[in-house]
N, C-alpha and C positions, 0 to 999 in steps of 0.2 A: 407410426410413420411420422417423420418430422414435418413441421409446417414449412420450413425453409430448407432447401437442399444444402448439403454440406459445402458445395462449392460457393454458394452465396454467402454462407456464414464465414468461410475462409476469406472471401473478398472483404466482408465487413470488418473482420479482424485486422486485415492488412491496412484498411483505411483508418481504423482507430489507432493502430500503431504508428501510422504515418503522421496523424494529427499530433500525437504525443511527441513524436520525434521533432516535428516542426515547431511546436509551441512550448514544449517542456523545457526544463532546465537540467543540465547535466549534474547528476549526483552519483555518489558511490553507494552501491546497494550491497548489503550484507545479508545473505540467506543462511540460516542455520542448516548444517549438514548432518548433525547427529541427534535430531529430535527423537527418533525412535529408540535410540540407545539410552536416552535420558529419561524415557517414560517411567522406568522402574524407580527412579530417584524421586519423582514427584516434587513435593515441597522441600525435600532434604537436599536437593541438588543446588549447586552454586551456579550463578550466572557465568562465572569464569570457566565452567566446564563445557559450555557450548562452543562448538567450533563453527566457523562461518566460511562460506564460499563468497569471495568478493568479486563483484562486477563493477568495474570502473566506468565512469562517464555514461551512466544509464540515463536516458531522458525520462523525466518524471514531471507531470503537470500537478502542481500543488495549489489547492485552494486553502489559504490560511484561515479564512473565516467564512465558512459556508453559512449565509444568512437567510436563505430561503426556507423558512420554518415548515411550510407545506411539503417541500421536496425532502427535507430532512426527516419528517415524520413518515413519509412513504418508504424511506430507507430504513426505518426502525431506529432512528437516532432522536432521542428526546433530551434536549439540553435546556438548562434554565439560565445560567449566568454567563457561560462562556461558549462561544461557537466552536464546533469541532474542526480539526484540521482534516481535510480529505485529500486524497491524491489518486490520480489515474496513472497506472503503470502499464507497460507493454505486456502483451500476452506471453512473452518469453523473456527471461526465465520465469519459472513458476515461483511466485512469492507466497510465503506462508506467514502465519501468525508468529511473532517473535523475530521476524526479519526487521532490519532497520536500515535507514538511509542516513547518509551524511551530506548535508546541504551546504553549499558554499555560503559563507557568512554574509556576503553582500545581498543575498536573497531573503534573509530571515528578518521578519519584523522585529522591532525593538522590544516586544513583550516577552521574548523567549531568551533565556540565558544559556542555551545549548545549541549545538549544530547537528545533533543526532536525534532522529525521530523514529520511534518504533511502530511497527504495524500491530495494531491491537484488535482490528476487526476487518473482515472482508464484507463488502457491501455488494449484494447482487443487484445489478441494474438492468432492467428490461430483459430478463432471460426467460426462455421457455425450455428449449432443449439443448442450449449451448450458451456459454458465456462469451460475449463479444467484447465487452468493455470491462477492464479490470479496475475496480475502484476500491479503495481501502480507507479506513479511518486510522489516523496517526495520532500519537501522543508523544510529548517530549520523553526521551529515553532516560530512565533512571537506573543507574548501575550502583549496586551495593558496594560500599567501600570495604 
């Protein structure tokens, strides 16, 4: 039996989505659509073989340098020299690892020379029986030439 009723969780999800919509920046979101078909390829597959579904103007709340070491350790992120990029995304559409976002250049700090950032890890935040807030770790996207 869940601790919180489903209706309460749905309400919390709507409020977190509303906060992201109000305070996030509009980015283009690319979610891979053929990951299961590419599983057999493993390391022999090329990045160009992935196909993506594009969601334009998705609000995303990006923390360019999460500096609270205690909070990062609770999330399982252990960093030494460089603070990780974390982002809050809406509950829909469902974002997976290898998804990436394209951020408008005016919002990117001067330390990055790309406008594409890949989702490399999903961070579970305060969940028990349902995920309310969707938080991810991002890294600058590297595409093989």
